C-alpha positions as CSV (number, residue, x, y, z in Angstrom):
1,M,60.9,75.9,112.7
2,E,60.8,74.8,109.1
3,G,57.9,76.3,107.3
4,S,57.6,79.0,110.0
5,A,56.9,82.6,108.8
6,E,59.1,84.0,111.5
7,W,62.7,85.1,110.8
8,A,65.5,82.9,112.1
9,R,68.9,83.8,113.2
10,S,70.3,81.8,110.2
11,D,68.4,84.1,107.9
12,A,70.4,87.1,109.1
13,W,73.6,85.0,108.9
14,V,72.9,84.2,105.2
15,L,72.0,87.8,104.4
16,A,75.2,89.0,106.2
17,A,77.3,86.6,104.2
18,I,75.8,87.8,100.9
19,M,76.2,91.4,101.9
20,V,79.9,90.9,103.0
21,L,80.6,89.6,99.5
22,G,79.1,92.8,98.1
23,R,78.7,91.7,94.5
24,D,76.0,93.0,92.3
25,E,76.5,90.2,89.8
26,G,75.9,87.6,92.5
27,S,78.1,85.0,94.3
28,S,78.4,81.3,94.2
29,L,77.0,79.0,97.0
30,T,80.6,78.2,97.9
31,E,81.4,81.9,98.4
32,V,78.3,82.5,100.5
33,V,79.1,79.5,102.7
34,A,82.7,80.6,103.1
35,A,81.6,84.1,104.0
36,G,79.1,82.7,106.5
37,D,81.9,80.6,108.0
38,A,84.1,83.7,108.3
39,I,81.3,85.6,110.1
40,N,80.1,82.9,112.5
41,H,82.9,80.3,112.5
42,A,80.5,77.6,111.5
43,I,79.2,76.2,108.2
44,L,75.6,77.0,107.1
45,L,73.4,73.9,106.7
46,E,71.6,73.3,103.5
47,N,68.2,73.8,105.1
48,E,69.3,77.1,106.7
49,I,70.4,78.4,103.3
50,E,67.3,77.3,101.5
51,Q,65.0,78.7,104.2
52,A,66.9,82.1,104.2
53,V,66.9,82.5,100.5
54,R,63.2,81.6,100.3
55,R,62.3,84.2,103.0
56,L,64.6,86.9,101.6
57,L,63.1,86.5,98.1
58,A,59.6,86.5,99.5
59,S,60.4,89.7,101.5
60,A,61.9,91.4,98.5
61,S,58.9,90.4,96.3
62,S,56.3,91.6,98.9
63,R,58.1,95.0,99.2
64,H,58.2,95.4,95.4
65,L,54.5,94.5,95.1
66,S,53.5,96.9,97.8
67,G,55.6,99.8,96.3
68,G,58.0,99.8,99.2
69,S,61.7,100.7,98.8
70,S,64.4,98.2,99.1
């Protein structure tokens, strides 16, 4: 699925981990992985995190460019 434009379950898992932390100033990778483990009782893989961050940033950028709300 690498390189696919479709959303993956791990994308939601990463987003949920980031949202659970709820920090405006950001979180460390270790904190995101720990939050993901707490949510799903498994450790996110490096490629899952990279893919999710890439897709989430692209989605936010496209919404910003199109004038959509976040």
